[in-house]
C-alpha positions in Angstrom: -0.3 0.1 0.0 1.1 3.7 -0.9 2.0 5.8 2.2 0.7 9.3 0.9 0.7 12.9 2.6 -2.3 13.5 2.3 -5.0 12.3 0.3 -8.2 13.0 0.0 -11.4 11.9 -2.3 -14.6 13.9 -3.3 -17.8 12.6 -4.4 -20.0 14.1 -7.4 -23.8 13.1 -5.1 -22.5 15.7 -2.1 -22.3 18.8 -4.3 -25.1 21.2 -3.7 -26.0 22.2 -6.9 -26.8 18.8 -7.7 -28.0 17.6 -5.0 -30.9 20.3 -5.2 -32.0 20.1 -8.2 -32.4 15.5 -8.1 -34.6 16.9 -4.8 -36.7 19.1 -6.8 -37.8 16.5 -9.3 -38.4 13.7 -6.8 -40.8 16.2 -5.0 -42.1 17.4 -8.0 -42.6 13.7 -9.9 -44.1 12.7 -5.9 -46.4 15.5 -5.4 -47.5 15.0 -8.8 -48.4 10.8 -8.5 -50.7 11.9 -5.1 -52.5 15.0 -6.3 -53.2 13.4 -9.4 -56.5 11.7 -9.8 -55.2 9.9 -13.0 -56.0 6.4 -12.5 -54.1 5.7 -16.2 -50.1 5.1 -16.4 -49.1 9.1 -16.2 -49.4 8.8 -12.8 -48.1 5.7 -12.2 -44.5 6.5 -15.0 -44.2 9.9 -12.3 -43.9 7.5 -9.0 -41.6 5.8 -11.0 -39.5 8.1 -11.9 -39.6 9.8 -8.9 -38.0 6.3 -7.4 -35.4 6.2 -10.6 -34.1 10.3 -9.2 -33.7 8.8 -5.8 -32.5 5.7 -6.9 -30.1 7.8 -9.0 -29.5 10.2 -6.4 -28.0 7.5 -3.9 -25.7 6.2 -7.0 -24.1 9.4 -7.2 -23.4 9.5 -4.0 -20.5 7.0 -5.1 -19.1 8.7 -8.1 -15.7 10.0 -7.6 -15.1 13.4 -8.9 -11.8 14.2 -7.7 -8.6 12.7 -5.6 -6.6 14.7 -4.1 -3.2 13.1 -3.0 0.0 14.8 -1.9 3.3 12.9 -2.2 6.9 13.4 -2.7 6.8 16.7 -3.9 4.0 16.6 -6.1 0.3 17.7 -6.1 -1.5 14.8 -8.1 -5.3 15.6 -9.2 -7.2 12.7 -10.6 -10.8 13.7 -11.8 -13.6 12.3 -12.3 -14.5 9.3 -15.1 -12.1 9.4 -17.5 -9.4 9.9 -14.6 -7.4 12.7 -16.2 -4.5 13.7 -14.4 -3.0 17.5 -13.1 0.4 16.9 -11.5 2.0 19.8 -9.7 5.3 20.2 -8.7 5.1 21.4 -5.4 9.0 23.1 -6.1 6.9 26.0 -8.1 4.9 27.0 -4.9 5.4 30.7 -3.8 2.7 31.2 -1.5 -0.9 29.1 0.4 -3.6 30.3 1.6 -7.6 29.1 2.8 -10.0 31.2 1.1 -13.6 30.4 0.3 -14.2 28.9 -2.8 -16.9 31.1 -3.7 -19.6 34.0 -3.0 -22.5 31.6 -4.1 -23.9 29.0 -2.1 -24.2 26.9 -5.1 -21.2 25.7 -7.9 -20.9 23.4 -9.8 -18.2 20.4 -9.7 -15.3 21.6 -12.4 -12.0 19.8 -13.2 -9.1 21.2 -14.5 -11.5 24.7 -15.3 -9.2 27.8 -16.7 -10.8 31.1 -15.9 -10.1 34.4 -14.9 -5.7 33.6 -15.4 -7.0 30.7 -12.8 -6.7 26.2 -12.6 -10.1 25.8 -11.3 -10.8 22.4 -9.3 -14.2 22.0 -7.3 -16.4 19.4 -6.1 -18.3 20.8 -3.1 -18.1 22.5 0.1 -17.1 26.5 0.7 -14.1 26.7 1.6 -10.0 26.5 -1.0 -6.8 26.7 -0.8 -5.6 29.1 -3.2 -1.6 28.7 -4.5 0.9 31.0 -6.6 3.0 28.8 -8.9 6.7 30.4 -9.4 5.4 30.6 -13.4 2.4 33.4 -12.2 0.0 30.1 -12.0 -2.4 31.1 -9.5 -4.3 27.3 -9.2 -8.1 27.4 -6.6 -8.8 23.6 -5.1 -11.7 23.4 -3.3 -11.2 21.3 -0.6 -13.5 19.9 2.8 -10.0 20.0 4.8 -8.3 23.0 4.1 -6.0 23.4 6.8 -5.0 19.7 6.5 -4.0 20.8 2.9 -2.5 24.1 3.6 0.2 22.7 6.4 0.9 20.1 4.2 1.8 22.1 1.4 3.3 25.2 3.3 6.2 22.9 3.8 7.1 22.7 0.4 7.3 26.7 0.5 11.7 27.5 -0.2 11.8 30.2 2.8 12.4 34.4 2.2 16.1 35.0 3.0 
């Protein structure tokens, strides 16, 4: 078994944006089922659709979206379904800080999004670790354990003379 300095797995089903959307669809289906006085197939169809969305939502809790590992001076991010990999050399770190990920309550999950001069990785949560590399690249990494990740990354920042 491999030994990592830091490892975190984030699952797609916990994302607030998708979770609320699935809950609203399920509630709509069940409300229509109970309110409808139509005894035909349409009424039952909404009941089964509501059950299907519940099962789909439970299955989404098992789908890994982002895996973050730190090992041997490398930050490795493994992405969704295609298992894309982004590897960053931690010897290039200049500064690390913890910030709120966004001012919005619901954010879409993203992997390796280049936007506004930043590289973004996010699945769910409110906080992120934002760090700058020597080449000027800014990386915004959403995490559930920002303090632990920041402590690990700070070990790789060279001491200022």
